C-alpha positions in Angstrom: 31.5 -55.2 199.1 34.9 -53.7 200.0 37.3 -52.9 197.2 40.6 -54.7 197.7 42.3 -53.5 194.6 45.6 -51.7 195.2 45.8 -48.1 194.0 48.8 -45.9 193.8 48.8 -42.0 193.7 51.8 -40.1 192.4 52.8 -36.6 193.5 50.8 -33.5 192.5 50.8 -33.2 188.7 52.5 -29.8 188.8 55.3 -30.9 191.1 57.6 -31.9 188.1 57.2 -28.6 186.4 57.9 -26.7 189.7 61.0 -28.8 190.4 62.2 -28.0 186.8 61.4 -24.4 187.4 63.5 -24.4 190.6 66.5 -25.8 188.6 66.0 -23.2 185.8 65.9 -20.4 188.5 69.6 -21.2 189.2 70.8 -22.7 186.0 69.5 -20.1 183.5 71.2 -17.0 184.9 74.5 -18.8 185.2 74.2 -20.0 181.6 73.4 -16.6 180.3 76.2 -14.9 182.2 78.6 -17.6 181.2 77.8 -17.1 177.5 77.8 -13.3 177.7 81.0 -13.1 179.7 82.5 -16.1 177.9 83.3 -17.5 181.3 83.8 -21.3 181.2 83.7 -21.5 185.1 80.1 -20.4 185.1 79.1 -23.0 182.4 80.9 -25.6 184.4 78.9 -24.6 187.5 75.7 -25.2 185.5 76.9 -28.6 184.5 77.7 -29.5 188.1 74.4 -28.0 189.3 72.5 -30.0 186.8 74.3 -33.2 187.6 73.4 -32.9 191.2 70.0 -31.3 191.2 68.1 -33.1 188.4 68.8 -36.6 189.6 67.7 -35.6 193.1 64.5 -34.2 191.8 63.9 -37.2 189.5 64.5 -39.6 192.4 62.2 -37.7 194.7 59.4 -37.7 192.2 59.9 -41.4 191.4 60.0 -42.4 195.1 57.0 -40.3 196.3 53.9 -42.5 196.2 50.7 -42.9 198.2 49.7 -46.6 198.2 46.2 -47.7 198.9 45.7 -51.4 199.8 43.1 -53.6 201.5 45.0 -53.3 204.8 45.6 -49.5 204.9 47.5 -46.6 203.4 51.2 -46.1 203.0 53.1 -42.9 202.3 56.4 -43.6 200.5 58.9 -40.8 200.2 62.7 -40.2 200.5 63.7 -40.2 204.1 60.4 -40.9 205.8 58.0 -43.6 204.7 55.0 -44.3 207.0 51.9 -46.5 207.0 48.8 -47.2 209.0 45.7 -49.4 209.0 42.2 -48.1 207.9 40.9 -48.6 211.4 43.5 -46.2 212.8 42.4 -43.2 210.8 40.5 -40.7 212.9 40.1 -37.8 210.5 41.2 -36.2 207.2 42.6 -32.7 207.5 41.9 -30.8 204.2 43.2 -27.4 204.9 45.1 -26.1 201.9 48.8 -26.7 202.2 48.4 -28.7 205.4 46.5 -31.8 204.3 47.0 -35.0 206.1 45.5 -37.9 208.0 45.0 -37.7 211.8 45.4 -41.0 213.5 44.0 -42.6 216.7 47.2 -44.4 217.7 50.8 -43.5 217.1 52.7 -45.1 214.2 55.9 -47.1 214.7 59.0 -47.3 212.6 61.9 -45.1 211.5 59.7 -43.0 209.1 57.4 -41.9 211.9 60.4 -41.2 214.2 62.1 -39.1 211.5 58.9 -37.0 211.0 58.7 -36.5 214.7 62.3 -35.5 214.9 61.7 -32.5 212.5 58.3 -31.5 213.9 59.8 -28.7 216.0 62.2 -27.3 213.4 62.0 -23.6 212.7 63.3 -21.6 209.7 64.3 -18.0 210.4 62.6 -18.3 213.8 59.3 -19.4 212.4 58.0 -23.0 212.9 57.7 -25.0 209.7 54.4 -26.4 210.9 51.4 -25.0 212.7 50.8 -26.1 216.3 48.4 -28.9 215.5 50.7 -30.6 212.9 53.7 -30.1 215.2 52.0 -31.9 218.0 50.5 -34.7 215.8 53.9 -35.3 214.1 55.6 -35.3 217.4 53.1 -37.9 218.7 53.6 -39.8 215.4 49.8 -39.5 214.7 49.9 -37.6 211.4 50.5 -38.6 207.8 51.2 -35.6 205.6 49.2 -35.5 202.3 50.2 -32.0 201.1 52.3 -33.5 198.4 49.2 -35.3 197.0 46.7 -32.5 197.6 45.6 -32.4 194.0 44.2 -35.9 194.2 42.5 -35.0 197.5 40.8 -31.9 196.2 40.4 -32.5 192.5 40.7 -36.3 192.3 39.1 -39.3 194.1 41.6 -39.7 196.9 39.2 -38.3 199.6 36.4 -40.6 198.4 38.8 -43.6 198.3 39.9 -43.0 201.8 36.5 -42.4 203.3 35.1 -45.4 201.5 37.7 -47.7 203.1 38.0 -46.0 206.5 34.3 -45.7 207.2 34.7 -44.7 210.9 36.6 -41.4 210.2 35.1 -38.0 210.7 35.8 -36.1 207.4 34.6 -32.8 208.9 36.5 -33.1 212.2 37.4 -29.8 213.8 41.0 -28.9 214.4 42.1 -30.7 217.6 43.1 -28.4 220.4 46.7 -27.9 221.5 47.8 -30.2 224.3 50.6 -30.5 226.8 53.7 -31.9 225.2 53.7 -29.7 222.2 57.3 -29.8 220.8 58.8 -26.3 221.0 60.1 -24.6 217.9 63.8 -25.0 217.8 66.8 -24.3 215.6 68.2 -27.2 213.6 70.9 -29.0 215.5 74.0 -30.3 213.9 72.9 -33.8 214.5 69.8 -33.3 212.5 71.2 -31.3 209.6 71.8 -34.4 207.3 68.3 -35.6 208.0 66.7 -32.3 207.4 68.5 -31.8 204.1 67.4 -35.2 202.8 63.8 -34.7 203.7 63.5 -31.0 202.7 65.5 -31.3 199.4 63.8 -34.5 198.3 60.3 -32.9 198.9 61.1 -29.3 198.0 59.2 -29.3 194.8 56.2 -31.0 196.4 56.2 -28.5 199.2 56.2 -25.6 196.9 53.5 -27.1 194.8 51.3 -27.5 197.9 52.1 -24.0 199.2 50.8 -22.4 196.0 48.0 -24.9 195.4 45.3 -22.4 196.5 46.3 -20.3 193.5 47.1 -22.8 190.8 44.2 -25.1 191.6 41.5 -22.4 192.1 
């Protein structure tokens, strides 16, 4: 009998520590210099940095959730929340740092559109996403799970998904590139605000996912 109990997964357990570490990376040197040099301006900068950065980190962690229901799965995060039904899930991508759900049909809504809008963004000339994710995000057929990778590899998230979406292929090969792949592009001025919101809000989760092969080995 299907399990219709709602289940909620939070971000990777180490995400909070990594976000705090990012804050300390900036705040600690300024604090030490301010105390050694007896420079009030540096201490004031630490206060301002803390007042801005910590609330953003806290809000991002509190907002990020993966919600499992009888109808489907919903990813909630700052700037881009998306959802789909169980019957629309084609495969689970489990590659470290690039985990996600591949869908049969495109999602609708602003969240999917925002993810598609940043799919071709490059940083320093290098695309943020590999070709497959760029294409799938552009087509609105990918739900990123890298921020919840701990539960996918070490917890019961993969089992939970496969139990409810019985038609998926958990060992699906990487889908080939296709026409319409969004080209890597520099961030336009029109997208700067959106990029900042999404990247800043998920920075800690992204770092946690990027180093997960090391910390979760």
